[in-house]
N, C-alpha and C positions, 0 to 999 in steps of 0.2 A: 335265279328266281328266288331262292331261299334268302339270299343276302338282301334283296330288295324288300322282301316281306319283313325281315328283321328291322330294316331302316324305317319302313313305314310304321311298324308297330312302336318303335322307339320314339319317333316324332309324334305319333298320336298320344302316347302316354305322357310325354313331356308337355304337349299342348294342353292336355286335360288337367295335368297337375297345376299348370300355371293359371288356368281358368278357375279351378276350384279354390286356389289359394289367393286369388285376386292379385297376383304378381307382387305380393308383399306391400301393397299400397296402403292407403289410409285405413283406419279402423272405423270410419264413418259407417254407422248403421250396425256395427258389431255389438255384441253383448259386453259392454264395458261397465257394468253395474259395479258400484262400490259397496254393495251389500256383502256382508260377511257370509260367504257361501257355507261355512261350517254351521252357522245358525240354521240354515235351511235344510241341511242334510244330516247332521249328527245330533243336534239337540232336539229330542222329541218331547212333546208335551203329553202328559198322561191325561187321558180323557176321564171326566167325572160322569158316571152314569147315574141318572136320577130317576125319580118316580114322577108320575103325572100329578099336576096340581101342587107341586112343591117348589117354592121359590129357590132358585139357584144363584149363588153369588158368582158373577162373572168378573169380579174385581172392580176396582175404581168406583165402588158405590153403585154399580149397576147389577140388577138382578132380573132373571127371566124365569117364567114358568110356562109349562105347556099343559093344556087339557088333553084328555085322551081323544085320539082320532076317531072320527065317525064317517061312515059312508055317506056320499051324497050323489045326486044325479045332476051333472052339469047341464045347463040349458043350451040351446042351439047357439047362443051368443057367447058362450065360454071360449076363451082363447087358450091355446096350447093343449086342449084335450083332444085325444084321438080315440075313435071308436075302438072298443076292445080293452081299453085301459080300465083299471080299477081306480075310481076316484074317491079320495078321502079328504077331509079337512080337519084342521087342528087349531085350537085357540091358543094364542100366545099373549101373555101379559109381560110387558116390559116396563121396569121401573128405573128411572134415572135419579139416583140418590146423590148425584154430584152437584156442584155449584155452577155447572155450565151446560148448555144445551147438548143433547146427544144426537149425533147423526146416525139414524137407524141403519144406514148402508154400511156402517163400520162393523156390523154383526153379520157374519157369513152363515148362511143356512144351507144344509145339505140333507137330502132325504134319499135313502137307499133301501131297496128291497131285494133280497137274495143277491146282493152284490151289484145290482144295477141301479143307476141313478133314476129317480123319478122326476117328472117334469112339473114345473109350477103351473097351476091352473088359476086363471083369473076369471071370475064369474060374478059380476055385480048383482045379478038377479038372485044369487044364493048367498050374498053377503061376503063373497070372497074377493076382496078388492086389492089385496097385496099390502105391502109395507107402506106406512105413512110417508109422504113426500116431505113433510115438514119435520124439523128436529124435535125431539121430545124435550120439553122445557125442564130446567133444573128442578128437582123435587117432585116431578110429575110422573104419571104412569100412562101407558097407552095399551089398549086391547086391540088385537087384530086377528083375523081369521086367515089361515094359510091353507091353500088348496094344492093338492098333488094328484098326479095321474101316474100310475105304475103299470108296467106291462104284466106283472105277476097277478095272481088271483087272490081272492079273499082267503085269509088265514096264513098267508105267507109272512114270515118275519119282516119287520119294518124298523129301520133305525133312522131317527130324526135327530140331527145334531146342529148345534150352534157354536160358532167360534168368535171370540172377542179378545183382542190383544193377546193372542197366543193361548188362551184358555179354552178348552173344548168341553162342552157338556152334551150329553146325549140321552135320548129316551128310547127304550126298546119296547116294541109292541108288535101287533100284527095288523095286516090290512083288514079292514072291515068291509 
């Protein structure tokens, strides 16, 4: 009986290892990225912490500034807002000083409070419409209002950061 158990266990482990390795077949669907993995793991970018209403150079002729966040009450039509969240909005001014249009989606925005990610809120009735869908023309600026909902309460530290082409800028404040 012991011998049969060992044989069954050996066959099961062999079958499992073949299933998990895909029998050494093609790498179709595998992570075969040609990106230099060292760039992603070893080269860190130092974040620049800024103050409100101060233009920050993101490089390549692009600058961004943030106004201080304020509390707001999302309407019943707001998307992504959950009852119990603390809702804030912040003004963003983005200037494209380049000679080409700027795709706003090339700027990544993250908002955290007490180590937790806050959600984006869209609420047209409160003027919180999200990022522009059209590129910012060369030499032009755009103003937008960004809404967030955080699980934390008023007075909790808030970090609002933006990343463009590997450069990170952030604003420290508190939930209002």
